[in-house]
C-alpha positions in Angstrom: 7.0 -112.1 21.9 9.5 -109.8 20.4 12.4 -107.4 20.9 13.5 -104.1 19.4 17.0 -102.7 19.6 16.8 -99.1 20.8 20.5 -98.2 20.7 23.7 -100.0 19.6 27.4 -99.4 20.1 29.9 -98.8 17.4 30.3 -102.6 16.9 26.5 -103.0 16.3 25.9 -104.7 19.6 22.7 -103.7 21.4 23.1 -101.2 24.3 19.4 -101.0 25.1 16.6 -103.1 23.8 12.8 -103.2 24.4 11.1 -106.6 24.9 7.4 -107.6 24.8 6.2 -110.8 26.3 3.4 -112.3 28.4 3.6 -113.1 32.1 0.7 -114.6 34.1 -1.6 -114.0 31.2 -0.8 -110.3 30.9 1.3 -108.4 28.4 4.7 -107.5 29.7 7.1 -104.7 28.4 10.6 -104.1 29.7 13.8 -102.4 28.6 17.2 -103.8 29.3 20.7 -102.2 29.0 23.7 -104.3 28.1 27.3 -104.0 29.3 30.2 -105.3 27.3 33.1 -104.0 29.3 34.3 -107.5 30.2 33.7 -108.9 26.7 34.4 -111.5 25.3 34.5 -113.1 28.8 31.2 -111.8 30.0 27.9 -110.2 28.8 25.8 -108.5 31.5 22.3 -106.9 31.4 20.0 -105.0 33.7 16.5 -103.6 33.8 16.1 -100.0 32.8 12.3 -100.0 33.1 9.5 -102.4 32.9 5.9 -103.4 33.7 5.5 -105.7 36.7 9.3 -106.0 37.2 11.3 -104.7 40.2 14.5 -106.3 39.1 15.9 -108.2 36.1 19.7 -108.6 36.0 21.7 -111.3 34.4 24.9 -112.3 32.7 26.6 -114.9 30.6 30.2 -115.7 31.7 32.4 -117.6 29.2 35.4 -119.7 30.4 37.7 -121.6 28.1 37.8 -125.3 29.0 40.4 -126.8 26.6 38.8 -126.9 23.1 35.4 -126.2 24.7 33.8 -123.1 26.3 32.0 -123.4 29.6 29.0 -121.0 29.9 27.6 -119.8 33.3 24.2 -118.1 33.2 23.1 -115.9 36.1 19.7 -114.4 36.4 17.8 -112.4 39.1 14.2 -111.6 38.6 11.8 -109.9 41.0 8.3 -108.9 40.2 6.3 -106.0 41.6 3.1 -107.9 42.0 2.4 -109.9 45.2 3.0 -113.4 43.9 3.6 -116.5 45.9 7.1 -117.8 46.0 6.4 -121.0 44.0 4.9 -119.0 41.2 8.0 -116.8 41.1 10.2 -119.9 40.9 8.0 -121.4 38.1 8.3 -118.1 36.1 12.0 -118.0 36.7 12.4 -121.6 35.5 10.4 -120.8 32.3 12.6 -117.7 31.6 15.7 -119.8 32.2 14.6 -122.6 30.0 13.7 -120.2 27.2 17.0 -118.3 27.5 19.0 -121.5 27.4 17.1 -122.9 24.4 17.6 -119.6 22.5 21.3 -119.6 23.4 21.7 -123.2 22.3 20.0 -122.5 19.0 22.3 -119.5 18.4 25.5 -121.4 19.3 24.5 -124.3 17.1 23.8 -121.9 14.2 27.2 -120.4 14.6 28.8 -123.8 14.5 26.9 -124.7 11.3 28.3 -121.6 9.6 31.8 -122.5 10.6 31.6 -126.1 9.4 
């Protein structure tokens, strides 16, 4: 539903950000911290605190592949509610689909600016 940057580094990149979403029909709030120590090859994030989440860690890893860039996306999510495994997998698939759609939109917008 939305995100707010709580703190940024000297380059203006988010260090912590608060997110608001809906999960299983309920509002969800969580805070992520970002690590850039391997940038530009990798961006990592992890859960600082959140409603209904026991774990939320992830990363984008970027590898040059000739004139292209290969992107690997890793995500681990665990919820605190007792939820059947198939529902966890469905939720993870929705998060993955949304993240990849947003990433694609961002990359395409960067390409449009460079053209």
